[in-house]
BAROBA-670301 format. One record per atom (N, C-alpha, C): residue number from 1; residue in three letters; atom name; x, y, z. Coordinates in steps of 0.2 Angstrom, whole numbers. Example, Ala and Ser with C-alpha at 12.3 -4.5 7.8 and 13.67 -1.06 7.14 Angstrom:
BEGIN
{pos=1 code=ALA site=N east=66 north=-28 up=39} $
{pos=1 code=ALA site=CA east=62 north=-22 up=39} $
{pos=1 code=ALA site=C east=66 north=-16 up=39} $
{pos=2 code=SER site=N east=64 north=-11 up=35} $
{pos=2 code=SER site=CA east=68 north=-5 up=36} $
{pos=2 code=SER site=C east=64 north=0 up=39} $
// end
This chain:
BEGIN
{pos=1 code=UNK site=N east=662 north=439 up=618} $
{pos=1 code=UNK site=CA east=660 north=434 up=623} $
{pos=1 code=UNK site=C east=653 north=433 up=624} $
{pos=2 code=UNK site=N east=651 north=427 up=625} $
{pos=2 code=UNK site=CA east=644 north=426 up=626} $
{pos=2 code=UNK site=C east=642 north=427 up=633} $
{pos=3 code=UNK site=N east=636 north=429 up=634} $
{pos=3 code=UNK site=CA east=633 north=430 up=641} $
{pos=3 code=UNK site=C east=629 north=424 up=643} $
{pos=4 code=UNK site=N east=631 north=420 up=646} $
{pos=4 code=UNK site=CA east=627 north=414 up=648} $
{pos=4 code=UNK site=C east=621 north=415 up=651} $
{pos=5 code=UNK site=N east=621 north=420 up=655} $
{pos=5 code=UNK site=CA east=614 north=422 up=658} $
{pos=5 code=UNK site=C east=608 north=425 up=653} $
{pos=6 code=UNK site=N east=611 north=428 up=648} $
{pos=6 code=UNK site=CA east=607 north=431 up=644} $
{pos=6 code=UNK site=C east=604 north=425 up=639} $
{pos=7 code=UNK site=N east=608 north=420 up=638} $
{pos=7 code=UNK site=CA east=606 north=415 up=634} $
{pos=7 code=UNK site=C east=600 north=411 up=638} $
{pos=8 code=UNK site=N east=602 north=409 up=645} $
{pos=8 code=UNK site=CA east=596 north=406 up=648} $
{pos=8 code=UNK site=C east=590 north=410 up=650} $
{pos=9 code=UNK site=N east=591 north=416 up=650} $
{pos=9 code=UNK site=CA east=585 north=420 up=651} $
{pos=9 code=UNK site=C east=581 north=421 up=645} $
{pos=10 code=UNK site=N east=584 north=421 up=639} $
{pos=10 code=UNK site=CA east=581 north=420 up=633} $
{pos=10 code=UNK site=C east=577 north=413 up=632} $
{pos=11 code=UNK site=N east=580 north=409 up=634} $
{pos=11 code=UNK site=CA east=576 north=401 up=634} $
{pos=11 code=UNK site=C east=571 north=400 up=639} $
{pos=12 code=UNK site=N east=569 north=405 up=643} $
{pos=12 code=UNK site=CA east=564 north=405 up=648} $
{pos=12 code=UNK site=C east=558 north=406 up=646} $
{pos=13 code=UNK site=N east=557 north=408 up=639} $
{pos=13 code=UNK site=CA east=552 north=410 up=635} $
{pos=13 code=UNK site=C east=550 north=404 up=630} $
{pos=14 code=UNK site=N east=543 north=402 up=630} $
{pos=14 code=UNK site=CA east=540 north=397 up=626} $
{pos=14 code=UNK site=C east=541 north=398 up=619} $
{pos=15 code=UNK site=N east=539 north=405 up=617} $
{pos=15 code=UNK site=CA east=539 north=407 up=610} $
{pos=15 code=UNK site=C east=546 north=408 up=607} $
{pos=16 code=UNK site=N east=550 north=409 up=611} $
{pos=16 code=UNK site=CA east=558 north=410 up=609} $
{pos=16 code=UNK site=C east=560 north=402 up=608} $
{pos=17 code=UNK site=N east=557 north=398 up=613} $
{pos=17 code=UNK site=CA east=560 north=391 up=611} $
{pos=17 code=UNK site=C east=557 north=388 up=605} $
{pos=18 code=UNK site=N east=551 north=390 up=603} $
{pos=18 code=UNK site=CA east=547 north=388 up=597} $
{pos=18 code=UNK site=C east=552 north=391 up=592} $
{pos=19 code=UNK site=N east=554 north=397 up=592} $
{pos=19 code=UNK site=CA east=558 north=400 up=587} $
{pos=19 code=UNK site=C east=564 north=396 up=586} $
{pos=20 code=UNK site=N east=568 north=395 up=591} $
{pos=20 code=UNK site=CA east=574 north=391 up=592} $
{pos=20 code=UNK site=C east=574 north=384 up=588} $
{pos=21 code=UNK site=N east=568 north=381 up=589} $
{pos=21 code=UNK site=CA east=567 north=375 up=587} $
{pos=21 code=UNK site=C east=567 north=375 up=578} $
{pos=22 code=UNK site=N east=563 north=380 up=576} $
{pos=22 code=UNK site=CA east=563 north=381 up=569} $
{pos=22 code=UNK site=C east=569 north=383 up=565} $
{pos=23 code=UNK site=N east=573 north=387 up=569} $
{pos=23 code=UNK site=CA east=580 north=390 up=566} $
{pos=23 code=UNK site=C east=584 north=384 up=566} $
{pos=24 code=UNK site=N east=583 north=379 up=571} $
{pos=24 code=UNK site=CA east=588 north=374 up=572} $
{pos=24 code=UNK site=C east=586 north=369 up=565} $
{pos=25 code=UNK site=N east=580 north=368 up=565} $
{pos=25 code=UNK site=CA east=577 north=363 up=559} $
{pos=25 code=UNK site=C east=578 north=366 up=552} $
{pos=26 code=UNK site=N east=578 north=372 up=551} $
{pos=26 code=UNK site=CA east=577 north=376 up=545} $
{pos=26 code=UNK site=C east=583 north=379 up=542} $
{pos=27 code=UNK site=N east=588 north=381 up=547} $
{pos=27 code=UNK site=CA east=594 north=385 up=546} $
{pos=27 code=UNK site=C east=592 north=392 up=546} $
{pos=28 code=UNK site=N east=590 north=395 up=541} $
{pos=28 code=UNK site=CA east=588 north=402 up=541} $
{pos=28 code=UNK site=C east=581 north=403 up=539} $
{pos=29 code=UNK site=N east=578 north=407 up=542} $
{pos=29 code=UNK site=CA east=571 north=409 up=540} $
{pos=29 code=UNK site=C east=569 north=417 up=541} $
{pos=30 code=UNK site=N east=564 north=419 up=536} $
{pos=30 code=UNK site=CA east=562 north=426 up=536} $
{pos=30 code=UNK site=C east=557 north=427 up=542} $
{pos=31 code=UNK site=N east=556 north=433 up=544} $
{pos=31 code=UNK site=CA east=552 north=434 up=548} $
{pos=31 code=UNK site=C east=545 north=432 up=547} $
{pos=32 code=UNK site=N east=544 north=433 up=540} $
{pos=32 code=UNK site=CA east=537 north=432 up=538} $
{pos=32 code=UNK site=C east=535 north=424 up=539} $
{pos=33 code=UNK site=N east=541 north=420 up=538} $
{pos=33 code=UNK site=CA east=540 north=413 up=538} $
{pos=33 code=UNK site=C east=538 north=412 up=545} $
{pos=34 code=UNK site=N east=542 north=415 up=550} $
{pos=34 code=UNK site=CA east=541 north=414 up=557} $
{pos=34 code=UNK site=C east=534 north=415 up=560} $
{pos=35 code=UNK site=N east=531 north=421 up=557} $
{pos=35 code=UNK site=CA east=524 north=424 up=558} $
{pos=35 code=UNK site=C east=520 north=418 up=556} $
{pos=36 code=UNK site=N east=521 north=415 up=550} $
{pos=36 code=UNK site=CA east=516 north=410 up=547} $
{pos=36 code=UNK site=C east=516 north=404 up=552} $
{pos=37 code=UNK site=N east=522 north=402 up=553} $
{pos=37 code=UNK site=CA east=523 north=395 up=557} $
{pos=37 code=UNK site=C east=520 north=396 up=564} $
{pos=38 code=UNK site=N east=522 north=402 up=567} $
{pos=38 code=UNK site=CA east=519 north=403 up=574} $
{pos=38 code=UNK site=C east=512 north=404 up=575} $
{pos=39 code=UNK site=N east=509 north=407 up=570} $
{pos=39 code=UNK site=CA east=502 north=411 up=570} $
{pos=39 code=UNK site=C east=503 north=417 up=576} $
{pos=40 code=UNK site=N east=508 north=420 up=575} $
{pos=40 code=UNK site=CA east=509 north=426 up=580} $
{pos=40 code=UNK site=C east=509 north=432 up=576} $
{pos=41 code=UNK site=N east=507 north=438 up=579} $
{pos=41 code=UNK site=CA east=509 north=444 up=575} $
{pos=41 code=UNK site=C east=515 north=446 up=574} $
{pos=42 code=UNK site=N east=517 north=449 up=569} $
{pos=42 code=UNK site=CA east=525 north=451 up=567} $
{pos=42 code=UNK site=C east=528 north=455 up=573} $
{pos=43 code=UNK site=N east=524 north=459 up=575} $
{pos=43 code=UNK site=CA east=528 north=464 up=581} $
{pos=43 code=UNK site=C east=530 north=459 up=586} $
{pos=44 code=UNK site=N east=526 north=454 up=588} $
{pos=44 code=UNK site=CA east=528 north=450 up=594} $
{pos=44 code=UNK site=C east=533 north=445 up=592} $
{pos=45 code=UNK site=N east=534 north=443 up=586} $
{pos=45 code=UNK site=CA east=539 north=438 up=583} $
{pos=45 code=UNK site=C east=545 north=443 up=583} $
{pos=46 code=UNK site=N east=545 north=449 up=580} $
{pos=46 code=UNK site=CA east=551 north=453 up=580} $
{pos=46 code=UNK site=C east=554 north=455 up=587} $
{pos=47 code=UNK site=N east=549 north=456 up=593} $
{pos=47 code=UNK site=CA east=552 north=457 up=599} $
{pos=47 code=UNK site=C east=556 north=451 up=602} $
{pos=48 code=UNK site=N east=553 north=445 up=600} $
{pos=48 code=UNK site=CA east=556 north=439 up=603} $
{pos=48 code=UNK site=C east=564 north=439 up=600} $
{pos=49 code=UNK site=N east=563 north=439 up=593} $
{pos=49 code=UNK site=CA east=569 north=439 up=589} $
{pos=49 code=UNK site=C east=575 north=444 up=592} $
{pos=50 code=UNK site=N east=573 north=450 up=593} $
{pos=50 code=UNK site=CA east=577 north=455 up=596} $
{pos=50 code=UNK site=C east=580 north=453 up=603} $
{pos=51 code=UNK site=N east=575 north=449 up=607} $
{pos=51 code=UNK site=CA east=579 north=447 up=613} $
{pos=51 code=UNK site=C east=584 north=441 up=612} $
{pos=52 code=UNK site=N east=583 north=437 up=607} $
{pos=52 code=UNK site=CA east=588 north=432 up=605} $
{pos=52 code=UNK site=C east=593 north=434 up=602} $
{pos=53 code=UNK site=N east=593 north=440 up=598} $
{pos=53 code=UNK site=CA east=599 north=443 up=595} $
{pos=53 code=UNK site=C east=603 north=447 up=600} $
{pos=54 code=UNK site=N east=600 north=450 up=605} $
{pos=54 code=UNK site=CA east=603 north=453 up=610} $
{pos=54 code=UNK site=C east=607 north=449 up=615} $
{pos=55 code=UNK site=N east=604 north=442 up=615} $
{pos=55 code=UNK site=CA east=608 north=438 up=619} $
{pos=55 code=UNK site=C east=613 north=434 up=616} $
{pos=56 code=UNK site=N east=614 north=436 up=609} $
{pos=56 code=UNK site=CA east=619 north=432 up=605} $
{pos=56 code=UNK site=C east=617 north=425 up=602} $
{pos=57 code=UNK site=N east=611 north=424 up=602} $
{pos=57 code=UNK site=CA east=608 north=417 up=600} $
{pos=57 code=UNK site=C east=608 north=417 up=593} $
{pos=58 code=UNK site=N east=605 north=423 up=590} $
{pos=58 code=UNK site=CA east=604 north=423 up=583} $
{pos=58 code=UNK site=C east=607 north=429 up=580} $
{pos=59 code=UNK site=N east=608 north=428 up=573} $
{pos=59 code=UNK site=CA east=611 north=433 up=569} $
{pos=59 code=UNK site=C east=607 north=435 up=564} $
{pos=60 code=UNK site=N east=606 north=441 up=561} $
{pos=60 code=UNK site=CA east=602 north=443 up=556} $
{pos=60 code=UNK site=C east=605 north=446 up=550} $
{pos=61 code=UNK site=N east=602 north=445 up=544} $
{pos=61 code=UNK site=CA east=604 north=449 up=538} $
{pos=61 code=UNK site=C east=598 north=451 up=534} $
{pos=62 code=UNK site=N east=599 north=457 up=531} $
{pos=62 code=UNK site=CA east=594 north=460 up=528} $
{pos=62 code=UNK site=C east=595 north=459 up=520} $
{pos=63 code=UNK site=N east=589 north=458 up=517} $
{pos=63 code=UNK site=CA east=590 north=456 up=510} $
{pos=63 code=UNK site=C east=584 north=460 up=507} $
{pos=64 code=UNK site=N east=584 north=467 up=504} $
{pos=64 code=UNK site=CA east=580 north=472 up=502} $
{pos=64 code=UNK site=C east=576 north=473 up=508} $
{pos=65 code=UNK site=N east=570 north=472 up=508} $
{pos=65 code=UNK site=CA east=565 north=474 up=514} $
{pos=65 code=UNK site=C east=564 north=468 up=518} $
{pos=66 code=UNK site=N east=567 north=462 up=517} $
{pos=66 code=UNK site=CA east=566 north=456 up=521} $
{pos=66 code=UNK site=C east=572 north=455 up=525} $
{pos=67 code=UNK site=N east=571 north=453 up=532} $
{pos=67 code=UNK site=CA east=575 north=451 up=537} $
{pos=67 code=UNK site=C east=575 north=444 up=539} $
{pos=68 code=UNK site=N east=581 north=440 up=538} $
{pos=68 code=UNK site=CA east=581 north=433 up=539} $
{pos=68 code=UNK site=C east=585 north=433 up=545} $
{pos=69 code=UNK site=N east=584 north=427 up=548} $
{pos=69 code=UNK site=CA east=587 north=426 up=555} $
{pos=69 code=UNK site=C east=590 north=418 up=555} $
{pos=70 code=UNK site=N east=596 north=417 up=558} $
{pos=70 code=UNK site=CA east=598 north=410 up=559} $
{pos=70 code=UNK site=C east=602 north=411 up=566} $
{pos=71 code=UNK site=N east=605 north=405 up=568} $
{pos=71 code=UNK site=CA east=608 north=405 up=574} $
{pos=71 code=UNK site=C east=615 north=409 up=573} $
{pos=72 code=UNK site=N east=617 north=412 up=578} $
{pos=72 code=UNK site=CA east=623 north=415 up=577} $
{pos=72 code=UNK site=C east=629 north=411 up=575} $
{pos=73 code=UNK site=N east=633 north=412 up=571} $
{pos=73 code=UNK site=CA east=639 north=407 up=568} $
{pos=73 code=UNK site=C east=644 north=407 up=574} $
{pos=74 code=UNK site=N east=644 north=412 up=577} $
{pos=74 code=UNK site=CA east=650 north=412 up=582} $
{pos=74 code=UNK site=C east=648 north=409 up=589} $
{pos=75 code=UNK site=N east=642 north=406 up=590} $
{pos=75 code=UNK site=CA east=640 north=403 up=597} $
{pos=75 code=UNK site=C east=646 north=398 up=599} $
{pos=76 code=UNK site=N east=648 north=398 up=605} $
{pos=76 code=UNK site=CA east=652 north=394 up=608} $
{pos=76 code=UNK site=C east=649 north=387 up=608} $
{pos=77 code=UNK site=N east=653 north=382 up=608} $
{pos=77 code=UNK site=CA east=650 north=375 up=607} $
{pos=77 code=UNK site=C east=646 north=374 up=613} $
{pos=78 code=UNK site=N east=646 north=376 up=619} $
{pos=78 code=UNK site=CA east=643 north=374 up=625} $
{pos=78 code=UNK site=C east=636 north=378 up=624} $
{pos=79 code=UNK site=N east=636 north=383 up=621} $
{pos=79 code=UNK site=CA east=629 north=386 up=620} $
{pos=79 code=UNK site=C east=625 north=383 up=615} $
{pos=80 code=UNK site=N east=628 north=381 up=609} $
{pos=80 code=UNK site=CA east=625 north=378 up=604} $
{pos=80 code=UNK site=C east=622 north=371 up=606} $
{pos=81 code=UNK site=N east=626 north=367 up=611} $
{pos=81 code=UNK site=CA east=623 north=361 up=613} $
{pos=81 code=UNK site=C east=617 north=362 up=617} $
{pos=82 code=UNK site=N east=617 north=368 up=622} $
{pos=82 code=UNK site=CA east=612 north=368 up=626} $
{pos=82 code=UNK site=C east=606 north=371 up=621} $
{pos=83 code=UNK site=N east=606 north=375 up=616} $
{pos=83 code=UNK site=CA east=602 north=376 up=612} $
{pos=83 code=UNK site=C east=598 north=371 up=608} $
{pos=84 code=UNK site=N east=602 north=366 up=606} $
{pos=84 code=UNK site=CA east=600 north=360 up=603} $
{pos=84 code=UNK site=C east=595 north=356 up=607} $
{pos=85 code=UNK site=N east=597 north=355 up=614} $
{pos=85 code=UNK site=CA east=593 north=352 up=619} $
{pos=85 code=UNK site=C east=586 north=355 up=620} $
{pos=86 code=UNK site=N east=587 north=362 up=621} $
{pos=86 code=UNK site=CA east=580 north=367 up=621} $
{pos=86 code=UNK site=C east=576 north=366 up=615} $
{pos=87 code=UNK site=N east=579 north=366 up=609} $
{pos=87 code=UNK site=CA east=575 north=366 up=602} $
{pos=87 code=UNK site=C east=572 north=359 up=602} $
{pos=88 code=UNK site=N east=576 north=354 up=604} $
{pos=88 code=UNK site=CA east=573 north=347 up=603} $
{pos=88 code=UNK site=C east=567 north=346 up=608} $
{pos=89 code=UNK site=N east=567 north=349 up=614} $
{pos=89 code=UNK site=CA east=562 north=349 up=619} $
{pos=89 code=UNK site=C east=556 north=353 up=616} $
{pos=90 code=UNK site=N east=557 north=358 up=613} $
{pos=90 code=UNK site=CA east=552 north=362 up=610} $
{pos=90 code=UNK site=C east=548 north=359 up=604} $
{pos=91 code=UNK site=N east=553 north=355 up=600} $
{pos=91 code=UNK site=CA east=550 north=351 up=594} $
{pos=91 code=UNK site=C east=546 north=346 up=596} $
{pos=92 code=UNK site=N east=546 north=344 up=602} $
{pos=92 code=UNK site=CA east=541 north=338 up=604} $
{pos=92 code=UNK site=C east=535 north=341 up=606} $
{pos=93 code=UNK site=N east=534 north=348 up=607} $
{pos=93 code=UNK site=CA east=528 north=351 up=609} $
{pos=93 code=UNK site=C east=524 north=354 up=604} $
{pos=94 code=UNK site=N east=523 north=360 up=604} $
{pos=94 code=UNK site=CA east=521 north=364 up=599} $
{pos=94 code=UNK site=C east=524 north=366 up=593} $
{pos=95 code=UNK site=N east=531 north=366 up=594} $
{pos=95 code=UNK site=CA east=535 north=366 up=587} $
{pos=95 code=UNK site=C east=534 north=362 up=583} $
{pos=96 code=UNK site=N east=531 north=356 up=584} $
{pos=96 code=UNK site=CA east=530 north=351 up=578} $
{pos=96 code=UNK site=C east=525 north=354 up=574} $
{pos=97 code=UNK site=N east=520 north=357 up=576} $
{pos=97 code=UNK site=CA east=514 north=360 up=573} $
{pos=97 code=UNK site=C east=517 north=366 up=569} $
{pos=98 code=UNK site=N east=522 north=370 up=572} $
{pos=98 code=UNK site=CA east=524 north=375 up=569} $
{pos=98 code=UNK site=C east=528 north=373 up=562} $
{pos=99 code=UNK site=N east=531 north=368 up=563} $
{pos=99 code=UNK site=CA east=535 north=366 up=556} $
{pos=99 code=UNK site=C east=531 north=363 up=551} $
{pos=100 code=UNK site=N east=526 north=360 up=553} $
{pos=100 code=UNK site=CA east=520 north=359 up=548} $
{pos=100 code=UNK site=C east=517 north=365 up=545} $
{pos=101 code=UNK site=N east=515 north=370 up=549} $
{pos=101 code=UNK site=CA east=513 north=376 up=546} $
{pos=101 code=UNK site=C east=517 north=379 up=542} $
{pos=102 code=UNK site=N east=524 north=379 up=543} $
{pos=102 code=UNK site=CA east=529 north=382 up=539} $
{pos=102 code=UNK site=C east=530 north=378 up=532} $
{pos=103 code=UNK site=N east=529 north=372 up=533} $
{pos=103 code=UNK site=CA east=529 north=367 up=527} $
{pos=103 code=UNK site=C east=523 north=369 up=522} $
{pos=104 code=UNK site=N east=517 north=370 up=525} $
{pos=104 code=UNK site=CA east=512 north=371 up=520} $
{pos=104 code=UNK site=C east=509 north=378 up=519} $
{pos=105 code=UNK site=N east=515 north=383 up=521} $
{pos=105 code=UNK site=CA east=513 north=390 up=520} $
{pos=105 code=UNK site=C east=512 north=391 up=513} $
{pos=106 code=UNK site=N east=506 north=394 up=511} $
{pos=106 code=UNK site=CA east=503 north=394 up=505} $
{pos=106 code=UNK site=C east=507 north=399 up=500} $
{pos=107 code=UNK site=N east=509 north=405 up=503} $
{pos=107 code=UNK site=CA east=513 north=409 up=498} $
{pos=107 code=UNK site=C east=520 north=409 up=500} $
{pos=108 code=UNK site=N east=523 north=403 up=502} $
{pos=108 code=UNK site=CA east=530 north=404 up=503} $
{pos=108 code=UNK site=C east=534 north=402 up=496} $
{pos=109 code=UNK site=N east=537 north=406 up=493} $
{pos=109 code=UNK site=CA east=540 north=405 up=487} $
{pos=109 code=UNK site=C east=547 north=401 up=489} $
{pos=110 code=UNK site=N east=551 north=399 up=484} $
{pos=110 code=UNK site=CA east=557 north=395 up=485} $
{pos=110 code=UNK site=C east=561 north=398 up=490} $
{pos=111 code=UNK site=N east=562 north=405 up=490} $
{pos=111 code=UNK site=CA east=567 north=408 up=495} $
{pos=111 code=UNK site=C east=562 north=414 up=498} $
{pos=112 code=UNK site=N east=557 north=412 up=501} $
{pos=112 code=UNK site=CA east=552 north=416 up=505} $
{pos=112 code=UNK site=C east=552 north=424 up=502} $
{pos=113 code=UNK site=N east=546 north=426 up=503} $
{pos=113 code=UNK site=CA east=545 north=433 up=503} $
{pos=113 code=UNK site=C east=547 north=437 up=497} $
{pos=114 code=UNK site=N east=549 north=434 up=492} $
{pos=114 code=UNK site=CA east=552 north=437 up=486} $
{pos=114 code=UNK site=C east=548 north=441 up=482} $
// end
Protein backbone atom coordinates (compact mmCIF):
# COMPACT_ATOMS: atom_id res chain seq x y z
CA UNK A 1 0.00 0.00 0.00
CA UNK A 2 1.33 3.40 -0.97
CA UNK A 3 1.55 6.06 1.71
CA UNK A 4 0.07 9.23 0.21
CA UNK A 5 1.61 11.44 2.90
CA UNK A 6 5.10 10.09 2.16
CA UNK A 7 4.64 10.83 -1.55
CA UNK A 8 3.50 14.40 -0.90
CA UNK A 9 6.30 14.96 1.61
CA UNK A 10 8.80 13.67 -0.94
CA UNK A 11 7.50 16.07 -3.59
CA UNK A 12 7.95 19.06 -1.27
CA UNK A 13 11.64 19.26 -2.20
CA UNK A 14 12.74 20.94 -5.46
CA UNK A 15 15.70 18.59 -5.99
CA UNK A 16 13.46 15.54 -5.72
CA UNK A 17 11.06 17.09 -8.24
CA UNK A 18 14.02 17.62 -10.60
CA UNK A 19 14.99 13.95 -10.19
CA UNK A 20 11.38 12.96 -10.79
CA UNK A 21 11.24 14.98 -14.00
CA UNK A 22 14.35 13.25 -15.33
CA UNK A 23 13.06 9.80 -14.42
CA UNK A 24 9.74 10.54 -16.11
CA UNK A 25 11.45 11.63 -19.32
CA UNK A 26 14.34 9.13 -19.37
CA UNK A 27 12.84 6.03 -17.77
CA UNK A 28 15.80 4.67 -15.84
CA UNK A 29 18.97 6.51 -14.83
CA UNK A 30 22.16 5.65 -13.05
CA UNK A 31 23.10 7.71 -10.00
CA UNK A 32 26.12 9.04 -11.93
CA UNK A 33 23.80 10.38 -14.64
CA UNK A 34 21.71 12.19 -12.04
CA UNK A 35 24.86 13.66 -10.47
CA UNK A 36 25.97 15.01 -13.85
CA UNK A 37 22.53 16.33 -14.81
CA UNK A 38 21.77 18.06 -11.51
CA UNK A 39 25.37 19.18 -10.84
CA UNK A 40 25.07 18.10 -7.21
CA UNK A 41 27.34 15.84 -5.13
CA UNK A 42 26.66 12.10 -5.21
CA UNK A 43 25.88 11.82 -1.47
CA UNK A 44 23.19 14.51 -1.79
CA UNK A 45 21.61 12.79 -4.82
CA UNK A 46 21.71 9.42 -3.04
CA UNK A 47 20.05 10.91 0.04
CA UNK A 48 17.20 12.31 -2.08
CA UNK A 49 16.83 9.01 -3.93
CA UNK A 50 16.58 7.19 -0.59
CA UNK A 51 13.71 9.47 0.47
CA UNK A 52 11.94 8.78 -2.83
CA UNK A 53 12.56 5.04 -2.53
CA UNK A 54 11.23 5.01 1.06
CA UNK A 55 8.11 6.86 -0.14
CA UNK A 56 7.54 4.17 -2.77
CA UNK A 57 8.12 6.54 -5.70
CA UNK A 58 11.24 4.89 -7.07
CA UNK A 59 12.65 1.41 -7.39
CA UNK A 60 16.31 0.59 -7.81
CA UNK A 61 18.37 -2.15 -9.32
CA UNK A 62 22.03 -2.89 -9.02
CA UNK A 63 24.19 -3.76 -12.00
CA UNK A 64 27.71 -4.50 -10.80
CA UNK A 65 28.78 -1.44 -8.85
CA UNK A 66 26.18 0.81 -10.49
CA UNK A 67 22.74 1.59 -9.12
CA UNK A 68 19.89 2.50 -11.47
CA UNK A 69 16.64 4.19 -10.46
CA UNK A 70 13.25 4.30 -12.15
CA UNK A 71 9.70 5.04 -11.11
CA UNK A 72 8.33 2.21 -9.02
CA UNK A 73 6.45 -0.15 -11.37
CA UNK A 74 3.69 -0.76 -8.80
CA UNK A 75 2.76 2.87 -8.21
CA UNK A 76 -1.00 3.27 -8.07
CA UNK A 77 -2.50 5.22 -10.97
CA UNK A 78 -3.47 8.18 -8.74
CA UNK A 79 0.13 8.51 -7.53
CA UNK A 80 1.56 8.23 -11.04
CA UNK A 81 -0.75 11.00 -12.26
CA UNK A 82 0.34 13.29 -9.43
CA UNK A 83 3.99 12.53 -10.18
CA UNK A 84 3.44 13.34 -13.86
CA UNK A 85 1.99 16.73 -12.97
CA UNK A 86 4.79 17.49 -10.50
CA UNK A 87 7.37 16.35 -13.03
CA UNK A 88 5.90 18.53 -15.79
CA UNK A 89 6.01 21.52 -13.47
CA UNK A 90 9.67 20.83 -12.64
CA UNK A 91 10.52 20.34 -16.32
CA UNK A 92 9.40 23.88 -17.04
CA UNK A 93 11.96 25.28 -14.60
CA UNK A 94 15.39 23.94 -13.69
CA UNK A 95 14.78 20.46 -15.05
CA UNK A 96 14.97 21.66 -18.63
CA UNK A 97 18.60 22.54 -18.02
CA UNK A 98 19.09 19.22 -16.20
CA UNK A 99 17.90 17.30 -19.27
CA UNK A 100 20.26 19.28 -21.49
CA UNK A 101 23.23 18.55 -19.20
CA UNK A 102 22.30 14.86 -19.28
CA UNK A 103 22.14 14.88 -23.07
CA UNK A 104 25.61 16.40 -23.40
CA UNK A 105 27.19 14.36 -20.58
CA UNK A 106 30.69 13.90 -22.04
CA UNK A 107 31.53 10.45 -20.70
CA UNK A 108 28.03 8.99 -20.88
CA UNK A 109 28.32 5.69 -22.72
CA UNK A 110 25.37 4.02 -24.40
CA UNK A 111 24.26 2.40 -21.12
CA UNK A 112 25.95 4.68 -18.62
CA UNK A 113 28.87 4.18 -16.36
CA UNK A 114 29.91 0.92 -18.01
